[in-house]
C-alpha positions, 0 to 999 in steps of 0.5 A, spaced: 500 499 500 505 504 501 506 509 495 513 511 497 518 504 497 523 506 502 528 500 506 524 497 511 525 498 518 526 492 522 521 490 528 522 484 532 515 483 536 512 477 540 506 474 538 501 469 542 502 463 539 495 463 536 496 469 533 502 466 529 498 460 527 493 464 525 497 469 521 502 464 518 495 461 515 493 467 512 499 469 509 500 462 506 492 463 504 494 469 501 501 468 498 504 473 502 510 473 506 508 474 514 511 480 514 508 483 508 501 481 512 503 484 518 504 491 514 498 491 511 495 489 517 498 496 520 496 500 514 489 498 514 489 499 523 491 506 521 487 507 516 481 506 521 483 509 527 487 516 524 483 521 520 487 522 514 486 529 514 490 530 521 496 527 520 499 529 513 505 523 513 499 518 512 499 522 504 507 520 504 505 512 505 499 512 501 493 512 506 491 519 505 484 520 502 484 523 495 482 531 495 475 530 492 475 538 490 479 536 485 474 531 481 468 535 484 464 535 477 466 528 475 463 526 482 457 530 481 456 528 473 457 520 475 452 521 481 447 524 476 448 519 470 446 512 475 440 510 475 435 512 482 434 505 486 428 502 484 429 503 477 
């Protein structure tokens, strides 16, 4: 998800055995490394708890919402062209 690829910072964490087992199973199912799965999980968690507008550094890693004012006309036009519910 990160838009800028930088050298990853090593980090040692301790997982509960159940966490390790489940994370490894999900990583295998998704065909990604355990480290990549944990990075993705952190990105999702940060997106959920931090409003992107309040932390400009989130834009640097690709987590900031796009500026809808730039594409306002296109957004309004697409909504106007969409069929109403029940049609």
